C-alpha positions in Angstrom: 18.8 -10.3 -21.1 20.7 -7.0 -21.5 20.1 -3.2 -20.8 19.0 -2.1 -17.6 15.4 -3.1 -16.2 12.7 -0.6 -15.4 11.9 0.2 -11.7 8.3 -1.2 -11.6 8.1 0.3 -7.9 6.5 3.5 -8.9 3.8 1.6 -10.7 2.7 -0.7 -7.7 2.8 2.6 -5.2 0.8 4.4 -7.2 -1.7 1.8 -8.1 -1.8 1.2 -4.2 -1.9 5.1 -3.2 -5.0 5.5 -5.8 -7.0 2.5 -4.4 -6.2 3.3 -0.8 -7.4 7.0 -1.3 -10.6 6.1 -3.2 -11.4 3.2 -0.1 -10.3 5.6 2.5 -12.5 8.5 1.5 -15.6 6.0 1.9 -14.0 4.5 5.6 -13.6 8.3 6.2 -17.6 9.3 5.8 -16.9 11.7 3.0 -18.9 8.6 0.6 -21.1 6.6 1.3 -21.1 2.6 0.4 -22.8 3.2 -2.7 -19.7 4.6 -4.0 -18.0 1.1 -3.4 -18.1 0.1 -7.2 -15.7 2.6 -8.4 -13.1 1.2 -5.5 -13.9 -2.3 -6.7 -13.3 -1.6 -10.3 -10.0 0.4 -9.2 -9.0 -2.8 -7.2 -9.1 -5.1 -9.7 -7.7 -3.0 -12.5 -5.2 -0.9 -10.7 -4.8 -1.7 -6.8 -4.7 -5.3 -7.7 -3.7 -6.0 -11.1 -0.8 -3.3 -11.6 0.6 -4.0 -8.1 1.1 -7.7 -8.9 2.6 -7.1 -12.3 5.0 -4.5 -10.3 5.6 -7.8 -7.7 6.1 -9.9 -10.8 8.3 -7.3 -12.5 10.8 -6.9 -9.2 11.6 -10.8 -9.2 14.0 -10.7 -11.8 15.5 -7.5 -10.3 16.3 -9.5 -7.1 14.0 -7.5 -5.0 12.4 -9.6 -2.6 10.9 -7.0 -0.6 9.6 -5.5 -3.6 8.2 -9.2 -5.1 6.6 -9.6 -1.6 5.0 -6.2 -1.2 3.5 -5.5 -4.4 2.3 -9.1 -4.9 0.4 -9.3 -1.6 -1.2 -6.2 -1.7 -2.3 -6.5 -5.2 -3.8 -9.8 -4.0 -5.2 -7.8 -1.0 -7.1 -5.8 -3.5 -8.0 -8.7 -5.4 -9.5 -10.2 -2.5 -10.9 -7.3 -1.1 -13.0 -6.8 -4.2 -14.2 -10.3 -4.6 -15.3 -10.0 -0.9 -17.2 -7.1 -1.3 -18.9 -8.1 -4.6 -19.6 -11.5 -4.5 -19.0 -13.2 -0.8 -19.5 -10.4 1.9 -23.1 -11.3 2.5 -23.6 -12.6 5.8 -19.9 -12.8 6.9 -19.7 -11.2 10.6 -17.9 -7.9 11.2 -15.6 -9.6 13.6 -14.3 -12.0 11.1 -13.7 -9.0 8.8 -12.0 -7.5 11.9 -9.7 -10.7 11.9 -9.0 -10.4 8.2 -7.5 -6.5 8.6 -5.9 -7.7 11.5 -3.7 -10.3 9.7 -2.8 -7.6 7.0 -1.8 -5.6 9.6 0.6 -8.5 11.3 2.2 -8.7 7.6 2.5 -4.8 7.3 4.1 -4.4 10.5 6.8 -7.2 9.6 7.1 -5.3 6.1 7.7 -2.1 8.4 10.4 -3.7 9.9 12.2 -4.6 6.7 11.3 -1.2 5.4 13.6 0.2 8.1 16.7 -0.6 5.8 15.4 1.0 2.7 14.2 4.7 2.9 12.6 6.8 5.4 9.6 7.9 3.2 8.8 4.1 2.6 9.2 3.5 6.5 6.5 6.2 6.8 4.2 4.6 4.2 4.3 1.0 6.1 4.0 2.7 9.5 0.7 4.4 8.5 -0.3 1.2 6.5 0.3 -0.8 9.8 -1.6 1.6 12.0 -4.6 1.9 9.2 -5.0 -1.8 9.1 -5.1 -2.1 12.9 -7.3 0.7 13.6 -9.8 -0.6 11.1 -9.7 -4.0 12.6 -10.8 -2.4 15.7 -13.5 -0.8 13.7 -14.6 -4.0 12.7 -14.7 -5.5 15.9 -17.2 -2.9 17.0 -15.7 0.3 17.7 -17.3 2.5 14.7 -15.2 5.5 15.5 -12.4 3.6 14.6 -13.4 3.0 10.9 -13.5 6.8 10.3 -10.3 7.0 12.0 -8.7 4.5 9.9 -10.1 6.1 6.9 -8.3 9.1 7.8 -5.1 7.1 8.5 -5.5 5.4 4.9 -5.7 8.7 3.1 -2.6 9.9 4.8 -1.0 6.4 3.7 -2.1 7.1 0.2 -0.4 10.3 0.6 2.6 8.8 1.2 2.7 6.1 -1.2 2.1 8.7 -4.1 4.8 11.1 -2.9 7.4 7.7 -3.1 5.9 7.0 -6.3 6.1 10.4 -7.7 9.7 10.9 -6.0 10.9 7.4 -7.9 9.8 8.8 -11.0 10.8 12.4 -10.9 14.2 11.8 -9.0 15.0 9.3 -11.8 14.5 11.7 -14.8 15.8 14.6 -13.4 19.0 12.8 -11.9 18.7 14.3 -8.6 16.9 14.3 -5.3 13.8 16.8 -6.3 11.5 14.8 -3.9 13.6 13.5 -1.0 13.1 10.0 0.1 15.9 10.1 2.8 17.7 6.9 1.6 18.8 4.6 5.0 21.9 5.2 6.0 23.9 2.7 8.5 27.2 4.9 8.1 27.8 8.3 6.5 29.4 6.5 3.8 27.0 3.8 2.9 25.6 3.9 -0.4 21.8 5.0 -1.3 19.3 2.5 -1.5 16.2 2.9 -3.2 12.6 1.8 -2.3 
């Protein structure tokens, strides 16, 4: 293979951001559950599929973090869409809470890994980790936490959209128009990208 491989990160991040924003508006109470059909369509077409494609494209670049993150969260959106549309009837809310909590555990260790990437990406994973844990508590019987989780999801979506935009804009402008504050173990270390 010759030439430089394109960075699939912005694609995965924007797919994640837009789908997260749409679902989070429902969780925050801005829209009712009758709007879920649009979220499910977006979850399959963009949040799920585009992220999985981004994960596959990270593999030949040797980016384990990107491969695991994008393929996993793409799978999350597919599993969410399938559950909500086909299999959600009769499932106890407490069981859904465990589903969300386990995604929180996964997101926590991805956040730990992100501490070696960029500050902006660290914030995405920190906000997402908090979102999953708070939504799990909501599913376990504290409805106000579902609303709080919705607002945390909106913050997460904004952060992910920012990182996506930064990666595209900064690349084509050849400078940091939108700063992401790269991880730096020493002042002379080389810049790592998300």
